[in-house]
N, C-alpha and C positions, 0 to 999 in steps of 0.2 A: 504493500500500500504506500501511497505517496504521503509524506509527512514532513513537518517542520518541527525542530527541537530547539529549546532554549535551556541553557545549563547554568549552574553555579549561582543560583539565586538564594536569597536569605530565608524567606518564609513562604507560606502556602500560596499556590497558584489560584487566582481568582477568576480569570477569564482571558479571552483573546479576541482579536478582530483583524481581519485582513483589509488592507486599503492601499490602493495605488501601488501594488507590487511589493508591499512590505507587510510583515505581521507585527501587530502590537500586542503586548502581553502585560497582564496585570498580576502582580503579586501583592501580598498584604502591605508591604512597605516600599514598593517600587513599581515603575512602569518602564517597559523595555521595548525598543524598536529593533527588529531584526530583518535581514533579507529573508527571502523564501528558502534560503539554504541554512538559515540559523545564525548567520554572522551578525553580531551585535553592532548596530549603527550608533545608537545612543541609549542612555538610561538615566532616569531621574529618580531620586529617593523621595519618599513621602514621609513626612514627620507629623507626629501628634495624633495619628489616627489610623484607620483601617481602610485601605483602598479595596474596592469590590470589582464588580464586572465593568467592562469597558465596551465602547462601540465607536468605530471610525465613521465619520461623516463629513464630507466636504472640506477636507483639509484639517479637520480637528478630531481629537479623540475625547470622548465624554466618559467620565468614570465616576461611579458612586463612591462616596466617602463618609465614614463614620468617625466622629471625634472621640478620642479615648475617654474612658470613664475617669472621674475624679478619684484621687487617692482614697482608699478605704471603701470604695463602691465596687459592686460586682463588675466583672470585665465587660459585660454586655450593656451596662448602664451608660449608653452612648451620650455624649454631650453636644452632638450636632449632626445634622443630616444635610449633606451638600453634594453638589455635582462639581467636580473639577473638570475644567476644559483645558486640554493641552494642545499646543501647536503640534501638528503631526510631523512637521519637519524636524524639530529639535527637542520636542517634549517640554518646552517651556509652558508653565501655567499662564494662560492668558485670561482666564476668568474663573471665579469661584461663585457658584450659585447656591444660596441658602434656600432649602426647601421648607419654608415656614409652616406649611400644612403638616409636615412630619413632626415638627416641634409640638404642634397642637395634639396630634395623635398620641405622641408619647405622654403628654400630660394627662390623658384619660385612660392610658393602657392599664388593663387588668382591674379597672373599676367596674362596679355592677352594670353600668350602662354600656361598657365596651364590648363590641362584637367583632372587632378586627384582630385583636391580639398583636398590635403593632410592636415589633421589636427592633426594627431598623430598615435599611434599604440595601439592595444588592444588585439584581439584574437591571440592565439599562440598554435601551436601543432607541434609534431614531427611525420613525415610521410615519406613514400618512395618517392624519386624523380620519377615522372611519367615515365621518360625515362630510368633511370639506375637501379632503385630499391634501391639505396643507401639512407640511412636515412638522412633526411634534416629537417631544422627548417623552419616552415612556419609562417609568421607573418602577421596579417590582419591590414590594415590601417583604421584609423578613418577619416571621411570625413567632410568637411564643407557642410552646407545646400546650395543647389543650383541645379536647374534642369539639368544644363549641366554636373554636376558631377554624371553621371548616372551609373558608374561601381563601383562595389566593387573591391578593389585591395588587392591581397595577394602576399606578397613578399617571395621569396625562398632564403635561406641561407644555407651554410654548418653549421654543429653543432658548429663550432667555430666562426661563424658570417661573413663569406665571402659571399657577395651578388652574386647571380647567375642569377635570372630572376624574372619576375613578371607576374601575371595572372590578367586579367580583366574579371569580371563576370557581365553581364548586367542585374542587378536586378532593376535598377532605383535608384535614390538617397534615402538614408535612414538617419535617425537622428544619427549622429556620426558614421556612417558606421557599420562595424562588431564589435559586442561586445565580442562574444565567438566563438572559432574555435576548432574543434576536428576532428580526423580521426578515422573512423571505419575500423579497420584492417581486420576484418572477411569479411565484405561486400565490401571493397575497395571503400569507399565513404567518402567525406568530409561533415561535417555539420557545419553550422554557424547560429548565431542568431543576430537579430537586435532589436532596439527599434521600437515602433509603429510610424506611420506617424504623422507629424505635419503640412505638406503642401499637397495640393490637388494632386500634381504630384508624391508624394511618394507612393510606393506600400503598399497594405494592408497586404501582407504576411510578416511574421517576422522570419520564420524558414525555412532554405533552405538545401536541400541535393544536393551535387555537385559530378559529376563524378570524378574518381580517378586522371584523368589528368587535372582537373579543367577547362574543356572546355564546360561542359554542365550542366544546371540546370535540375536535374532528377525529383525532387519533391519539393513542397513548401507548407507551411501551414500558416494559419492565427492563429498562436499560439505563445504566449509570454513566453520565458524563458531566458531573457537577463542577468540573474545573474549567469548563468553557464549551460553547457551541457556536458555530458560525455558519449561517445559511448561505449556500452558493447557488441557489436556484437549480437549473438543470444539471449542474455539476455535482449536486449532492450537498455534503456538509463537511465541515471540520469538527470532529469530536475530540475529546480530551483524555489525556492520561497524565497523572502526576507521579513523581517518584522522589526518593531521597528523604533526608531529614532536614529539619531547620538548620540553616547555616550552609547547606549545600543541596538546595532543591533543584529539580529539573522538571520540565514540562514538555509534552508533545501534543501537537495539533495534527491529527491524521485525517485524511480524506476518506469518505465512505458514502455509500448510497443509503437511502432510507431503509432498504431491506436488511441492512446490517443490524439495525436496531431490534429486529425480531428475534434474534438469538443472543441472549445475555452472555456476556463474557467478562471475566475478571480483568483487572488492570494488568496482572501478570501475564495472562494469556494474550492480551493485545500487544503488550510490549514485546513479548517473545516473537509474535507474528511479524512485528515491524522490523525487528533486527535480523531476522532470518532471511 
């Protein structure tokens, strides 16, 4: 299989996105630009928080960001919810968008009236507004574990961060909600990935295809690719493998067709198939 690999990174791989002949990679504390042969062109460190999923669009890379918890607080008690916008050429930060609606959701999380279970943000993609066709920023929410938090939540913003609406997708509760989000422009479908279940009420499916208007689950698979997914239209997908330990992480984006998702494989099996 065709693949791209990045090596010698510090922390957990969060996502990737192909754009203009390069691959952009997100790790918890860094963003990396490589050629399609894996040669690093540039890299930028991220301080004071947790970088999540990323998406390339029109010369920029959009990445979700969570501000670190205050001393003495739980690690997931995030202090801010932002979108970092990087110049795709040299990975300079050219804008930081604060998602005010997420600050509000956090303020009511786990109260009796809360039905979202908002824990943070992660998946991000640029896609058309289902009603107008204008390009918008879509941000997926991370969730707390709990059977009543049964919907995945995707927020829609203008490209400069003005909140517009939200979509609820009834998958059942998943561990930390949506990890990666992407839009297939050729087939007019959204795709998102989750972690595997930790509770009996959580679904066994980990990979979902959603209609362009985010109203219908079209297909779902018991297939794990929570470190990144990138839709390539007729060319298929880039799916993800992560390996190594903190301090020396590596990641692989490998090309596959949708049929590949019908047969679950472990990361070890995929990695072995790639190197043979």
